[in-house]
C-alpha positions in Angstrom: 0.0 0.0 0.0 1.4 3.3 -1.1 0.8 6.6 0.8 0.5 8.4 -2.5 0.4 7.5 -6.2 0.9 10.1 -8.9 -0.4 9.5 -12.4 1.7 11.3 -15.0 5.4 12.2 -14.8 5.3 15.6 -16.4 6.3 18.7 -14.6 3.3 18.5 -12.2 3.5 14.8 -11.4 7.3 14.6 -11.3 7.5 17.5 -8.8 4.5 16.1 -6.8 6.3 12.8 -6.4 9.6 14.5 -5.4 7.8 16.6 -2.8 5.9 13.6 -1.4 9.2 11.8 -0.9 10.6 14.8 0.8 7.6 14.7 3.2 8.3 11.1 4.0 5.6 9.5 2.0 5.9 6.1 0.3 5.3 7.2 -3.3 4.6 5.6 -6.7 4.8 7.5 -10.0 3.1 6.1 -13.1 3.8 7.3 -16.6 2.6 5.8 -19.9 5.5 7.3 -21.9 8.6 9.1 -20.9 9.4 11.0 -17.7 9.2 14.8 -18.3 5.8 14.9 -20.0 5.0 17.4 -22.7 7.5 20.0 -21.5 10.6 17.9 -21.8 9.6 15.6 -24.7 7.3 17.6 -27.0 7.0 21.2 -25.7 9.2 23.6 -23.8 12.6 22.0 -24.1 12.6 20.8 -27.7 11.0 24.0 -28.9 13.5 26.2 -27.2 16.4 24.0 -28.4 15.3 24.6 -32.0 14.7 28.3 -31.3 18.3 28.6 -30.0 19.7 27.0 -33.1 17.6 29.4 -35.2 18.9 32.3 -33.2 22.5 31.3 -33.7 21.8 31.0 -37.4 20.3 34.5 -37.5 23.3 35.9 -35.5 25.7 34.2 -37.9 24.1 35.9 -40.9 24.7 39.4 -39.3 28.2 38.6 -38.0 29.7 41.3 -40.1 27.8 44.0 -38.2 29.9 42.9 -35.1 33.1 43.1 -37.2 33.3 39.3 -37.7 33.9 38.3 -41.3 32.7 34.9 -42.4 33.4 33.6 -45.9 30.4 32.1 -47.6 26.8 31.9 -46.5 26.0 30.1 -43.2 24.0 26.8 -43.7 21.3 25.6 -41.4 21.8 21.8 -41.2 18.4 20.8 -39.9 19.4 17.2 -39.3 22.1 18.3 -36.9 19.8 20.9 -35.3 17.3 18.0 -34.6 20.2 15.8 -33.4 21.2 18.5 -30.9 17.6 18.8 -29.7 17.3 15.0 -29.2 20.6 14.9 -27.3 19.4 17.7 -24.9 16.1 15.8 -24.3 17.9 12.5 -23.6 20.4 14.2 -21.2 17.6 15.9 -19.2 15.4 12.8 -19.2 18.3 10.7 -17.8 18.8 13.4 -15.1 15.2 13.4 -14.1 15.1 9.6 -13.9 18.1 9.7 -11.6 16.2 12.1 -9.3 13.5 9.5 -8.7 15.6 7.4 -6.3 13.3 6.2 -3.5 10.1 6.6 -5.6 8.7 3.5 -7.4 8.4 4.4 -11.1 6.0 2.3 -13.1 5.7 2.6 -16.9 2.2 1.9 -18.2 -1.4 3.1 -18.6 -3.1 3.8 -15.3 -6.8 3.3 -14.6 -8.8 3.8 -11.4 -11.0 0.9 -10.4 -11.7 2.5 -7.0 -10.5 5.6 -5.1 -7.7 3.5 -3.6 -7.0 1.0 -6.4 -5.2 1.7 -9.7 -4.8 -0.8 -12.5 -1.7 -0.8 -14.6 -1.8 -3.6 -17.2 -2.6 -6.8 -15.3 -1.3 -5.4 -12.0 -3.4 -3.5 -9.4 -1.7 -1.3 -6.9 -3.3 0.1 -3.7 -2.7 3.7 -2.6 -4.2 5.7 0.3 -4.2 8.8 -1.8 -3.6 9.9 -5.4 -2.7 12.9 -7.6 -3.9 13.0 -11.2 -1.3 14.8 -13.3 -2.1 13.4 -16.8 -1.2 16.6 -18.7 -2.6 17.8 -22.1 -2.3 17.3 -25.8 -2.7 19.6 -28.9 -6.3 20.5 -29.5 -7.5 20.0 -33.1 -10.1 21.7 -35.3 -13.1 19.7 -36.4 -12.6 20.9 -40.0 -8.9 20.4 -40.0 -8.0 17.0 -38.5 -4.4 16.2 -37.9 -3.0 13.7 -40.4 0.7 14.0 -39.4 1.6 14.8 -43.0 0.0 18.0 -44.4 -2.0 19.1 -41.4 0.2 18.8 -38.4 0.2 19.5 -34.6 2.8 21.2 -32.5 4.0 17.7 -31.6 4.5 16.7 -35.2 6.3 19.9 -36.2 9.1 19.2 -33.7 10.1 16.0 -35.6 10.3 17.4 -39.1 13.1 16.0 -41.2 13.6 19.2 -43.3 12.7 22.8 -43.2 9.5 23.5 -45.1 9.5 26.2 -47.8 6.1 27.5 -46.8 4.0 27.1 -43.6 0.5 28.2 -42.7 0.0 28.5 -39.0 -3.6 28.5 -37.8 -3.7 30.1 -34.4 -1.6 33.1 -33.5 -1.3 32.4 -29.8 2.0 31.6 -27.9 2.7 28.3 -29.7 1.9 29.7 -33.2 4.0 32.8 -32.7 7.0 30.8 -31.4 6.9 28.5 -34.4 6.4 31.4 -36.8 9.5 33.1 -35.4 11.5 29.9 -35.4 10.8 28.8 -39.0 10.9 32.3 -40.5 14.4 32.6 -39.1 15.3 29.3 -40.9 14.0 30.7 -44.2 10.4 29.4 -44.3 7.7 31.6 -45.8 5.4 31.8 -42.9 1.7 32.9 -42.8 -0.3 33.3 -39.6 -4.1 33.1 -39.5 -5.7 34.2 -36.3 -9.5 34.5 -35.9 -9.3 37.2 -33.1 -8.4 40.9 -33.7 -4.8 40.5 -32.5 -2.1 37.8 -32.4 -1.2 36.7 -28.8 -4.8 37.2 -27.6 -4.8 38.3 -23.9 -1.4 39.9 -24.2 -1.0 43.7 -23.7 -2.3 45.1 -27.1 0.8 47.4 -27.4 3.1 44.3 -27.2 0.9 42.5 -29.7 1.1 45.5 -32.1 4.9 45.6 -31.7 5.5 42.0 -32.4 3.1 42.1 -35.4 5.2 44.9 -36.9 8.4 43.1 -36.2 7.0 39.9 -37.7 6.0 41.7 -40.9 9.5 43.2 -41.2 10.9 39.7 -41.0 8.6 38.6 -43.9 5.9 36.8 -41.8 2.4 37.4 -43.1 0.2 38.2 -40.2 -3.6 37.9 -40.8 -6.0 38.6 -37.9 -9.8 38.5 -37.7 -9.8 35.8 -40.4 -11.3 32.3 -40.7 -8.9 29.5 -41.5 -11.3 28.3 -44.1 -10.5 31.3 -46.3 -7.0 30.0 -47.0 -6.1 27.6 -49.8 -4.2 24.9 -48.0 -2.7 23.7 -51.3 -0.7 26.9 -51.4 1.4 25.7 -48.4 3.8 22.8 -47.8 2.5 22.4 -44.3 -0.4 23.6 -42.2 0.3 23.8 -38.4 -2.9 23.9 -36.4 -2.2 25.3 -32.9 -5.5 26.5 -31.4 -4.8 25.5 -27.8 -4.4 22.3 -25.8 -6.9 19.8 -24.3 -6.6 18.0 -21.0 -5.8 14.3 -21.2 -8.2 12.5 -19.0 -9.6 9.7 -21.2 -8.9 6.1 -20.2 -8.1 6.9 -16.6 -11.4 5.5 -15.3 -12.3 8.7 -13.6 -16.0 7.9 -14.3 -15.5 4.7 -12.2 -14.9 6.7 -9.1 -17.0 9.8 -9.5 -14.3 12.4 -10.4 -16.0 15.6 -11.6 -15.0 16.7 -15.1 -15.8 19.8 -17.1 -15.2 19.6 -20.9 -12.6 17.0 -20.2 -10.8 18.9 -17.4 -10.6 17.7 -13.9 -12.5 20.0 -11.6 -10.5 21.0 -8.5 -11.1 23.4 -5.7 -8.6 26.1 -4.6 -6.6 23.5 -2.8 -6.5 21.2 -5.9 -8.8 18.6 -4.4 -11.1 16.8 -6.7 -14.7 15.7 -6.0 -13.2 12.6 -4.3 -11.6 13.5 -1.0 -8.4 11.4 -1.2 -7.6 12.4 -4.8 -6.1 15.7 -6.0 -5.1 16.9 -9.4 -2.4 19.2 -10.8 -1.1 20.6 -14.0 -2.6 20.9 -17.4 -5.3 18.3 -16.7 -7.0 20.8 -14.5 -7.3 23.3 -17.4 -6.0 26.2 -15.2 -2.8 28.0 -16.3 -1.3 25.6 -18.8 2.4 26.4 -18.2 5.1 24.0 -17.1 6.3 26.2 -14.2 2.8 26.6 -12.9 2.2 22.8 -13.2 5.4 22.2 -11.1 4.1 24.6 -8.5 0.7 23.0 -8.5 2.3 19.5 -8.2 4.2 20.6 -5.0 1.1 22.2 -3.5 -1.1 19.2 -4.2 1.4 16.8 -2.6 1.7 19.1 0.5 -2.1 19.4 0.8 -2.9 15.8 0.4 -0.2 14.7 2.9 -0.8 17.5 5.4 -4.6 18.2 5.1 -4.6 20.2 8.3 -2.2 22.8 6.9 -3.4 23.2 3.3 -2.3 25.9 1.0 -4.2 27.7 -1.8 -2.7 27.2 -5.3 -2.4 30.9 -6.2 -2.0 32.2 -9.7 -1.4 35.9 -9.1 2.2 36.1 -10.2 2.7 33.4 -12.8 5.1 34.6 -15.5 4.0 34.1 -19.1 7.0 33.7 -21.4 7.0 33.6 -25.2 10.3 32.7 -27.0 9.8 34.7 -30.1 12.6 36.9 -31.5 12.4 39.3 -29.7 11.2 37.5 -26.6 8.0 38.5 -24.8 7.0 38.1 -21.2 4.4 39.3 -18.7 3.4 38.8 -15.1 0.5 40.1 -13.0 -2.1 42.4 -14.5 -1.9 44.3 -17.8 -2.5 48.0 -18.3 -6.0 47.2 -19.8 -6.9 45.0 -16.9 -5.8 47.6 -14.4 -7.9 50.3 -16.0 -10.9 48.0 -16.5 -10.9 47.3 -12.8 -11.1 51.0 -12.1 -7.7 51.2 -10.4 -5.7 54.4 -10.4 -2.3 53.3 -11.8 1.1 54.5 -12.9 2.4 53.2 -16.2 6.2 53.2 -16.2 8.0 52.5 -19.5 11.5 52.2 -20.9 12.5 51.6 -24.5 15.4 49.3 -25.2 16.7 51.8 -27.7 18.1 53.7 -24.8 19.8 50.6 -23.2 23.5 50.4 -23.6 23.5 46.6 -23.3 20.7 46.2 -25.8 22.7 48.3 -28.3 25.8 46.1 -27.6 23.8 43.0 -28.3 22.2 44.6 -31.3 18.8 43.7 -29.9 17.3 47.1 -29.1 13.8 46.4 -30.4 11.1 46.5 -27.7 10.3 48.0 -24.3 9.5 47.3 -20.6 6.1 48.4 -19.2 5.4 48.3 -15.5 2.0 48.8 -13.9 1.8 50.0 -10.3 -0.8 51.3 -7.9 -0.7 55.1 -7.8 -1.6 55.4 -4.2 0.6 52.8 -2.5 3.1 52.4 -5.4 3.0 48.5 -5.3 3.9 46.7 -8.5 0.8 45.1 -10.0 2.1 43.7 -13.2 4.5 44.1 -16.1 4.9 43.3 -19.8 8.2 43.1 -21.7 9.1 42.7 -25.3 12.8 42.7 -26.1 16.1 41.0 -25.3 16.1 38.4 -22.6 12.5 39.3 -21.7 11.9 35.8 -20.3 14.8 36.2 -17.9 14.0 39.8 -16.9 10.4 39.0 -16.0 11.5 37.0 -13.0 12.6 40.2 -11.2 9.2 41.7 -11.8 7.4 38.5 -10.8 9.3 38.7 -7.5 8.1 42.3 -7.1 4.4 41.4 -7.8 4.4 38.3 -5.6 5.9 40.2 -2.6 4.0 43.5 -3.1 7.2 45.4 -3.7 6.9 49.1 -4.5 8.4 51.0 -7.4 10.2 53.1 -4.7 12.0 49.9 -3.5 13.1 49.2 -7.1 14.3 52.8 -7.4 16.3 52.4 -4.3 18.0 49.2 -5.5 21.3 49.4 -7.3 21.4 47.5 -10.6 24.6 46.7 -12.3 25.7 48.6 -15.4 25.8 47.9 -18.3 23.1 45.2 -18.1 19.6 44.6 -19.4 18.2 44.4 -15.9 19.0 48.0 -15.2 16.3 48.8 -17.7 13.8 47.9 -15.0 15.3 50.5 -12.8 15.2 53.1 -15.6 11.5 52.2 -16.2 10.4 53.1 -12.7 12.5 56.3 -12.4 10.2 59.2 -12.0 11.3 60.8 -15.3 9.9 57.7 -17.1 6.7 57.3 -15.2 3.5 58.2 -17.0 
């Protein structure tokens, strides 16, 4: 009899199992495929590995602007790019497997037959408590079903053998924009079709407008407020459909034990407990914030709450950073300017343009800006949006500020190193830049 069994070894389940072990529980971790889930095997890590190769390729093409002369044109060897990606995945997967010492890892399909019994193949294990962390998969369109050849998913595109000459991306969200940036850098003619009025729906409109303008300068055709049906698919080598992700809950036998679902998502309360008292859920299967770092956070919270029910914590989502690895990068945390104004709050909008950053100029990546939203009366930082160099790293500083109710005065009183990109945060909140 296990104290806790976790179904799914992605970022939520993996971290839940580790936390359970730290708390002294006898834990079992079940995974149908590879440890690491979507993030390691078909999401964050492989995507960013490919993006880094594309970035190096782009930098090589403009080496002369740095005074570096390279004879001949650089060549993007896609086979080697893919080989590097696979090597990174294998190394990280091996490292994660090594971290599971003291946790029983079972490879197979899990199915509940009772709240305390889980079937894996022909074996049935017993567990006092469980955490469902079964993840998500690419969501399709009824009119454009994935065939793995012409109409592909975000999983499929990661395993291409060659760079396509043309690519239609249906869905201008985070995934679509990252792949647009990646393949445009590698020479693909990219077209984005987004049904809403802006790409990156939900992002600060000013950021969306800026990345749209940058994309167009790079030759990416951006179409908003359009229906995918209006495009001739035969005009493109490949059609990438990325219109969101769907929770993976089928085949788990949740209906056998009365787990509440809503459109396939596991319903949980603020403590991540399901409708069955001894079963919690974490990560993408809950349909909350579908980000790997939030899934890891949820996994730890779920493990703590299920093992120590008298000292439960709420799974908060106030300061979850959202990072988009386009070129330039985009990141946000907390509330946006529009959200602040819609709520009727009196706010200060502080901005700094990377054109004025010495380090951005040195890097030759001066496109973009930092925008910080703070409360006008008490000066606490409420949120921020960044588009520009290393935005995904810089947002961590502002996430810390939002999470701990820091004020812009405290940031102003902090000494930032020069020349760095991080000092742009300091410049943004200086009184001369506050709007």
